[in-house]
N, C-alpha and C positions, 0 to 999 in steps of 0.2 A: 123828333125820333123815332124812328122807323124799324122791326128788326125786321128779318126774313126769314124766310122759310126754306129747309135746305132742299126739302121739293118742290114740287107744283104749289101755288097756292091754292087752299081751297076755302080759306077763313080769313077775313081782315078784321081783326078787332079796332075799330080808333074808341082813342080819351075824348074825353070832352069838358070844359069844365062851363057849364048851365049858369054862371053868373056873371062870361062873356057875351059883350052884345053880339058877337057875331054862332054863337052855337047851337041858335035854336036852324039854321040855314047848312049846317054840318051832318043836320041827324037824314039819315036817307035811309029807304029798306029794307029795312032788316030789324033785328032782334036791337031791342032796348031796353038797356037798364040804367036805374038811377041810383045811388047810393049816399045821395045828399045826406040823407037822413040815417047812417047809419056807417056802422063801423068806428073807430077810432081817428080825429081827425089832426091829422099829424102838425096840422097846418098852427090848432091851440098850443103845442109846445114850442118857444122858440127859437133852439137850439134845429128842429125839424122846419120850422114854416118854408125857408127858403132853397132848401130841397127838395127833393123829388124822387115819388114811386120807387126809381132806377136804383135808388140809394139803398145801400143792403139792410144800414139801420130802416131807415123811414120803412122799406117793404116789410120787414117783421114787425116792425111798428104796430101795422096797418093789420095783416097776419095772425096778430095774436089776440087779436080781439075776437070774442070767442062768435062762432059760424062763419066767418070773414074764409076760411077753408070751404068748408059747404057752398061759396055762393058763388064765390069762381071755380066749383068742380061743375054748379048749374050753371050759368056762363056757358062753359066747355059743351059740357051735357048737352043742353040745348043747340048750338052749333054745330054738334056734329049734329045734332037727331034734322035739322033743318035740311042738314048737306048729303045726311044718306041715304033720309026717307021722303023729303019736299022739293030737294031739286032734278029733283026729274032726269030723268038717258041724261042730258049736258051736262048734268054737274055746274049748274051755275055756283057760283060764288055768293057764300054768304059774306055779309056784314053785321058787325055786331060794334053796337055802340055804347060804353060803358064813360057813365059820366059821374061827377060829381062837384059840387058848389065851384071849384079852383082848376078840375085837371091836373094835377101839380101833383099828390097823395096818393087817394084815395087806391082812385077811377086807373090811373098807373101798376098801380099795384097788384091790385085784383088782376084787370088785364094782363098782364103779365103771367102772372103765377095761374089763369085760365089759360096762355098760351102755352104753358106748360104740361099742364096735364093733355092737351090737344096734340101738342110735337110725342109726345110721349103712346099716344094711340095712333101716333105715324099718323096724321092730319096734318096737311102742309096750312102751316097759319101764317099770318103777317099783321103786326100791331104798328104803327101808328097816332102818336103820340099829340093832337091836334091843338092844343094851350100849356104844353109844357113847360115853356120857353118863355109865355108870359107873365109879367108880371104879376108879382104873387095878391091876390083881390085880400084886403081887411076888411 
């Protein structure tokens, strides 16, 4: 699942699940944030286990974790800082990877929230959820 920016893409936020065998090959140069031991895990709730961070109730569940909104904002601010302060005059694309264990819940919810912050700041952002459609890892 990919969501697109309305303008030129300046930041790409991909999400991955670290327990998938190909996860390590998906990490590219750029910023990396692992949420594996942080935030409420919807996987623990049978009603949410087979849903994703794109579902409103799952996203709300993750974002209700104390500190979750701050994590998303810090990810967005880090991406903005790299783009505006370090990407150089050619303004290279900034790549961000947000990981959790399965790549379906926490990383997706936080990546989408960070993307919202970036869009509000006028930054073109796209999200790419690499493991969202893979089978749930137990």
